[in-house]
C-alpha positions in Angstrom: -36.5 41.0 18.5 -35.8 42.4 15.0 -32.0 42.2 15.6 -32.3 38.6 16.6 -34.3 37.8 13.5 -31.6 39.5 11.4 -28.9 37.5 13.1 -30.7 34.3 12.6 -31.3 35.2 8.9 -27.7 36.1 8.5 -26.6 32.8 10.1 -29.0 30.9 7.8 -27.5 32.7 4.7 -24.0 32.0 5.9 -24.8 28.3 6.5 -26.4 28.1 3.0 -23.3 29.6 1.5 -21.0 27.2 3.3 -23.1 24.3 2.3 -23.1 25.3 -1.3 -19.3 25.7 -1.2 -18.8 22.3 0.5 -21.0 20.7 -2.2 -18.9 22.2 -5.0 -15.7 21.1 -3.3 -16.9 17.6 -2.6 -18.1 17.3 -6.2 -14.4 17.5 -7.3 -13.0 18.6 -10.6 -15.9 17.1 -12.5 -18.2 19.7 -10.9 -20.7 17.1 -9.8 -23.0 17.8 -6.9 -23.2 15.3 -4.0 -26.5 14.1 -5.4 -25.0 13.4 -8.8 -23.0 10.1 -9.0 -19.7 9.7 -10.8 -19.8 8.0 -14.2 -18.0 5.1 -12.5 -21.0 4.8 -10.1 -23.6 5.3 -12.8 -22.0 2.5 -14.9 -22.3 0.2 -11.9 -18.8 0.1 -10.5 -15.9 -2.3 -10.9 -18.0 -5.4 -11.5 -20.0 -3.8 -14.3 -16.9 -2.3 -15.9 -15.2 -5.7 -15.8 -18.3 -7.3 -17.4 -18.2 -4.8 -20.2 -14.5 -5.3 -20.8 -15.0 -9.0 -20.9 -17.8 -8.7 -23.4 -15.7 -6.2 -25.5 -12.8 -8.7 -25.6 -15.2 -11.5 -26.6 -16.6 -9.4 -29.4 -13.3 -7.9 -30.6 -11.7 -11.4 -30.6 -14.3 -12.6 -33.2 -14.2 -9.3 -35.2 -12.1 -9.9 -38.3 -11.9 -6.1 -38.7 -9.6 -5.8 -35.6 -8.7 -9.2 -34.2 -5.4 -9.4 -36.0 -4.1 -6.6 -33.8 -4.4 -9.0 -30.9 -2.6 -11.8 -32.6 0.7 -11.4 -30.8 -0.7 -10.5 -27.4 1.5 -12.5 -25.0 -0.8 -12.1 -22.1 -4.5 -11.3 -22.7 -5.0 -11.1 -18.9 -2.6 -8.1 -18.9 -4.7 -6.3 -21.6 -7.9 -7.0 -19.6 -6.4 -5.8 -16.3 -5.1 -2.5 -17.7 -8.3 -1.8 -19.7 -10.3 -2.3 -16.5 -8.0 0.0 -14.5 -8.0 2.6 -17.2 -11.8 2.7 -17.6 -12.3 2.7 -13.8 -9.9 5.6 -13.4 -11.2 7.6 -16.4 -14.8 7.3 -15.1 -14.0 8.6 -11.6 -13.5 5.3 -9.9 -11.0 4.3 -7.2 -8.5 2.6 -9.6 -5.0 3.6 -10.5 -3.9 2.8 -14.1 -0.6 0.9 -13.9 -0.1 0.2 -17.6 2.1 2.0 -20.1 0.9 5.2 -21.8 -1.3 4.6 -24.9 1.5 5.8 -27.1 4.0 3.5 -25.5 1.6 0.5 -25.4 0.7 0.7 -29.1 3.9 1.4 -31.1 4.3 -0.3 -34.4 0.8 -1.8 -34.3 -0.1 0.0 -37.5 -3.6 0.6 -36.1 -5.7 2.3 -38.8 -8.5 4.8 -38.3 -10.9 2.2 -39.6 -9.7 -0.3 -37.0 -10.1 2.2 -34.2 -13.7 2.8 -35.4 -14.3 -0.9 -35.5 -13.1 -1.1 -31.9 -15.5 1.7 -30.9 -18.3 -0.2 -32.6 -17.4 -3.4 -30.7 -17.2 -1.4 -27.4 -20.6 0.2 -28.1 -22.1 -3.3 -28.7 -20.7 -4.4 -25.4 -22.2 -1.4 -23.6 -25.5 -2.1 -25.4 -25.6 -5.7 -24.2 -25.7 -4.3 -20.6 -28.2 -1.6 -21.5 -25.9 1.3 -20.6 -28.0 4.4 -21.0 -27.2 6.8 -23.8 -25.9 9.6 -21.5 -23.4 7.3 -19.8 -22.4 5.6 -23.0 -21.7 9.0 -24.6 -19.6 10.1 -21.6 -17.7 6.8 -21.6 -16.9 6.8 -25.3 -15.9 10.5 -25.1 -13.5 9.7 -22.3 -11.9 7.0 -24.4 -11.8 9.0 -27.6 -9.0 11.1 -26.3 -6.6 8.2 -27.0 -7.3 8.0 -30.7 -4.5 10.4 -31.6 -2.1 8.4 -29.5 -2.8 4.9 -30.9 -3.9 5.4 -34.5 -0.7 5.2 -36.7 -2.3 4.9 -40.2 -4.7 7.4 -41.6 -6.8 4.9 -43.5 -10.3 3.4 -43.3 -8.9 -0.1 -44.0 -9.6 -2.8 -41.4 -8.3 -6.3 -40.8 -4.7 -5.4 -41.4 -2.0 -7.7 -39.9 0.4 -6.5 -37.3 3.6 -5.2 -38.8 6.7 -7.4 -38.5 8.4 -5.0 -36.2 5.6 -5.1 -33.6 6.8 -6.4 -30.2 4.1 -7.3 -27.5 4.5 -6.0 -24.0 6.2 -8.3 -21.6 4.0 -10.4 -19.4 3.1 -9.4 -15.9 3.7 -11.7 -13.0 0.7 -13.9 -12.3 0.5 -12.6 -8.8 0.0 -9.1 -10.2 -2.8 -10.3 -12.5 -4.5 -12.2 -9.6 -4.3 -9.2 -7.4 -6.7 -7.4 -9.8 -6.9 -3.7 -10.5 -4.6 -1.4 -8.5 -6.4 1.1 -6.4 -5.5 4.6 -5.3 -3.7 4.5 -2.1 -1.8 1.3 -3.0 -4.7 -1.1 -2.4 -5.6 -3.9 -4.7 -9.1 -4.3 -5.9 -9.1 -8.1 -6.0 -9.9 -10.1 -9.1 -13.1 -8.6 -10.7 
């Protein structure tokens, strides 16, 4: 009887160890446990991210501190699509970012540190409109902060600067690509959010 109890005890310990290992593996590189949702899920998924992006674009378009940087955008729908894809991907969602690298997408814009900060303020305002909790807002803004060094070209607190004459906007995407919505991992399309 004692041997049997020991075997059962050993089996329970082994099962617990395997379960803990599986939980760590399924949590992925972010180290989340199965009970903890990804930032993408905590933000509300693709529809919520799309709503925040739309609100950010509305706010930034009216913000004289940064709206001149969008003056030559040939296709605002492209900017929207790529921003949604990027946020979705960065927060652990199923999207695949199909745009250019930040360095390649922002050359010769003359973006200042002050304008980057204004953009962050506008994005924070959009997140606040949708009552995004402080933890998620912090994680989200931290994920995007990594791009500052890639897109800020002018070390100045100045805002409202015009685009330099040598700025060339990205070419337009085909309308079918825009209508297809965010690209998803595995080659699927997310549909228009």
